[in-house]
C-alpha positions as CSV (number, residue, x, y, z in Angstrom):
1,M,15.5,-0.5,13.3
2,K,15.3,1.1,9.9
3,D,13.8,-2.1,8.5
4,L,11.1,-2.0,11.1
5,K,10.3,1.6,10.4
6,A,9.9,0.9,6.7
7,F,7.8,-2.2,7.5
8,F,5.5,-0.3,9.8
9,I,5.0,2.5,7.4
10,G,4.1,0.0,4.7
11,V,1.7,-1.7,7.0
12,G,0.2,1.7,7.9
13,V,-0.3,2.6,4.2
14,F,-2.0,-0.8,3.7
15,I,-4.3,-0.4,6.7
16,L,-5.2,3.2,5.7
17,G,-6.0,2.0,2.2
18,F,-8.0,-0.9,3.6
19,I,-10.1,1.6,5.7
20,I,-10.6,3.7,2.6
21,A,-11.6,0.6,0.6
22,G,-14.0,-0.4,3.3
23,T,-15.8,2.9,3.1
24,L,-15.9,2.7,-0.7
25,A,-17.0,-0.9,-0.6
26,E,-20.6,0.0,-1.5
27,L,-19.3,0.9,-5.0
28,F,-18.3,-2.8,-5.5
29,S,-21.3,-4.4,-3.9
30,G,-23.7,-6.4,-6.0
31,N,-23.7,-9.6,-8.1
32,N,-22.2,-8.1,-11.2
33,P,-18.9,-10.0,-12.0
34,E,-17.4,-6.9,-13.4
35,R,-17.5,-5.3,-10.0
36,S,-15.7,-8.2,-8.5
37,Y,-12.9,-7.7,-11.0
38,Y,-12.7,-4.0,-10.1
39,H,-12.5,-5.0,-6.5
40,L,-9.6,-7.3,-7.2
41,I,-7.8,-4.6,-9.2
42,F,-8.4,-2.1,-6.5
43,F,-6.9,-4.3,-3.8
44,S,-4.0,-5.2,-6.0
45,I,-3.2,-1.5,-6.4
46,L,-3.6,-1.0,-2.7
47,Y,-1.1,-3.8,-2.0
48,L,1.3,-2.4,-4.6
49,S,1.2,1.0,-3.0
50,A,2.2,-0.4,0.3
51,V,5.1,-2.3,-1.3
52,V,6.3,0.8,-3.3
53,T,6.1,2.9,-0.1
54,T,8.2,0.5,1.9
55,L,10.8,0.1,-0.9
56,G,10.9,3.8,-1.5
57,I,11.7,4.5,2.1
58,K,14.5,1.9,2.0
59,V,16.0,3.4,-1.2
60,L,15.9,7.0,0.3
61,E,17.6,5.8,3.4
62,E,20.3,4.2,1.4
63,I,20.8,7.3,-0.7
64,R,21.0,9.4,2.5
65,S,23.5,7.1,4.2
66,D,25.7,7.1,1.0
67,D,25.7,10.9,1.0
68,N,26.9,11.0,4.6
69,K,30.0,8.9,3.9
């Protein structure tokens, strides 16, 4: 159950970031290759934030469970 909670929070962070990216997509529109690189960097950071959030939740849960023992 704890794994599912962390997974859903990570997915939620990713979806929220995707919505924000969609609203900011006009900044990256155009034929300029530099903008496509910025777009890739932005989505890489978005993916990384979802992974870090998920792993951070798991680490905190482990720390809390060790404190309760």
